N, C-alpha and C positions, 0 to 999 in steps of 0.2 A: 697641420697637426690638430687644428680645431675640430675637424670632422671626426678624428679618432677620439678625442675627448668627449665629443657629443655622443658617440656610440657607447662609450664606457658608462655614460650616465643612464643608458637605457636599462630597464630591469632584465630584458632578454639577454643582454650581454653578461650579466652576473650569472644567470642560470647556465649559459653556454660555457663559461669558465669553470664552474663547478662540475658540469658534465664532462668536460674534457679532462679535468683533474681525476675524476673517478675512473674514466676509461684508461688513463695512463697508469694509475695505481693498479687497476685490475690486470692490465697487460703485463706489468712487471711481476705481479704476484703469480699469474698463470705461468709465466716463463720459468720462475724459480721453482714453484711446486711441480710443474710439469716435468722439468728435467729431473727432479728428485724422484718422482714416481716412476719415471721410465727406467732410471738407474736401479731402483729397488725391485722392480718387477721383471727385469730382464737379466737373466743369468747367462753369460756368454758360453758356459759349458753345457747348457741344456739345449737339446735338439728338439725339433718339432715332433720327431718320431717318439722320443721319450715322453713328451707331454701327452701325445695321443695315446700311448700305452698306459700312462697313468690315469687318463680319463676313463679308459675302458675298465681298468681295475677298480677305479672309484665307483663306477656305475654298478659293478658286480658286487662289491663288498661294503660300500659306504653310503650309497645314495638312498637306501631304504630309510635311514635315520636322518641324514644330513641334507636330503633333497637332491634332485637331479642336477641342479646347478650349484650345489654346495651352499645354497642360500639358507639352510637351516629349517627345522620343522618344530613341531610342538615337543618332540622328545629329544632333540639334539640341536646344538647351536650352529650358527652360520660359520663356515670356514673361510669366508672371503676376507682376506687381509691377515690371516693368522700366520702366513708364511710357511716355508718348508721346514723350519726348525721345529715348530709345534707338531707337524705331521710326523716327522722323523722320530721325535721323542715318544709320542703316543703309540705309534705302530711298532717301533723297535723294542719297547718295553712290554709289548703284548697287551697294553691297555685297550687298544683299538685294533681291529673291530671289536666292539663290545658285545658280549653274549647276552647280558641282561642288565637292565638299569638298576642302579643301587646308589647308596650315598657316595661311594668312592669306586672309581674304576680300578679293579685289582690288577696287579702285574701277573702275567702268565706267559707261557711260551708264545713267541711271536708266530703269527699266522702268515705273514708275508715275508719273503726273503729280502735281503738287502737291496737287490736290484728292483724288485717290485715296490719296496718302500720308497726308494729314491724316485721312481717314476711317479708315484702318487704325490710325493712332496713337490716334484717339479710341476705337476698339473695344478695343484693348489696355489703354488707360488705364481704361476702364470695368470691367475685370475686377478690378483690385486697386490702382488708383492708381499712384503712382510719380512720378519726376521729370517735370515737365511741360516742354513746348516753351517756351523762353524767349521773352519778348516783345521787340519791337524796342527798347524802352527799356533792357532788360537787356543787350543786346549792342551798344548804341550806344557809339561811341568819343568822343562829346561829353563833354568834361571829364575824360577818362581821363588817367592819368599814364603816358606812354610810357616814361620813364626807369625808373620802378618796375616797369613791365611787363617791361622787358628784364632787370632783376634777378631777378624772379620766374621768367621763362622760362629764364634761365640756370641757376637753382637747381633747377627742377622738371622742365624739359622738354628742355633742350639735350642731355642725355646720350643721348637717343634720336633726337630730331628735328633735331639739329645746332643750332648757335647762331642760325641764321637760318631754321629751319624747312624745310631742304632734305630732311630725312628720312635714313634710314640702315638698314642691315641689323641684325637681331637674331638671337638663337639659334633653333635648331630650324626654320629656314626662314621665320621671321616677319620683319617689317620695320616700321619706323616710317614712316608715310606722309609724303610731302611736304605742306606746308601752304600752298603757293603758290596753290592753287586753292580752298581751303576758304573757305566763307562765314563771317562772324562767328557766325551761328546754329550752324553745324556745329562751329565751334571751341568754343563754349560747351557744346554738347551732348556733345562728346567729353570735356571735362573733367568734366562732370556725371555721365556714365554709364560712362566707362572702357571703350571698345570694344577688342576683341582683347586684345593684351598690355598695353594701357595701364591704369594704376591709376585708381581713381575718386578724383577731387578734389572732394569734396562741399563744401557751403558752409561747413562748419566748418574743413576743411583749407585751402581757398582761398576767401575770401569773394567774394560777387558783385562787389563793386567791384574786387577784385584780378583776377578773371576778365576784367573789362572792360579793365583795364590790360594784361593779357597779350594780349588780342585786338588792342588798339590797337597794341602793339609789333609783333605778327606782320604786321598789315596795313601798318603804316608801313615795315617792313623790305623790303617788296616793291618799294618805289620808291627804295631806296638805290642810288645810282650805283656803278659799278665803275671806280675810278680806274685800275686796271691794264689795262682794256680788256675782257678776257675773265673771266667769273665762274667758269668751270670747274665749274659746278654749286654753288659755294659750300659744298663739303663738307669744306674744310679742307686741311691740308698733305699728306694722303695723295694726293689727286688732283693737286695741284701737283707733288709729287715724282715721281709716275708720268709726268706729261707731260714734266717735265724729263729724266727717265731715257730715255724713248722718243725724245725729240728728240735727245739726245746720242748714243744708240745709232744712230739714223738717220744722223746726221752722220758717225760713225765708219765706218759701212758705205759711205757715199758716198766718204769719203776713201780707204778701202782699195781700192775699185773704181777710183778715179782713179789711185792709185799703181800698181796692177797693170796697168792699161791703158797707162800711161806707160812702165813697165818693159818690157812686151811690145813696144811700138812701138820702143823703143831696141834691143831684141834683134833685131828684124826688120831694122833698118837695119844 
C-alpha cells in the first residue's frame, strides 16, 4: 500500500484525478442532454417523405428571407430550434410567408394549406427540435376551469389583448392581435412560442393545464352577450367615451344649426 500512497503524493496524480472527474461529469451530462435532444427532435409520426416535402416548400417560399438552411439572414431570424409549433402558428395565421417587412407581421389569408404547413413544420422540427404542435387533447376545453382561466388571462394577457381578447395597440407600431378568430391550437402555440412582441409562456411559467384554462376562457368569452346592445369592440371605456363625446358633439352641432336657422327665419319676417 505504500506505493499507492507515494503515487498519490505526486502532482501528476492530482491532475489525473481532476481530469477523470471532468470526463465522467461530461459523459453523464452528454448522456442526459443527448437523450433529451433526440426525444425533442424526433417525432414518431413524421416521415422522411414529409420532411423532404417540407424542405422543398421551404426552399420555394421561405428560404429567400430565412436562408437556405433556415440559419437566418439580415432580414429574418434563424428558425433552427423554434420547433414545429412556431411554424404552424405563423403559417396558419397567414403571418408567414411575409409579403413586406413591417413593425408587425399582419394576419392574412393563409398561403399554404394544412398539409403543406405540417410538412414545413416537420422539416424545421427535424433541424433541431423545439416546441411541438399541441395535440387535440392538449388544447381541449373539456374539464377546463373557465373561472381560473379568466384570472390567469387577466393577470398575464389582458394588459395587451384587453380583458376579453379584443386586442390593442402597442409601442413602435406593434399591436396585440384580437383573439376572436384564433383557434385553440393557435392560442396554445402563441403562449408556447411567444410570437412578435408577446413573451414566451413555457410550461414552467404557465402549466399545460393552465393554458387549457386560458383557452377555455377566451373561447367562452366569445359567446358572452352584450346587455347594452352594442359591444363597441369591447375595448373598454376609451371607445365608450369617444362614442359619447362624438354623439354629444353631433347633437350640439345640430342644436346650433337649428337655433341659427330659427333666428334667421325670425329676422326675415
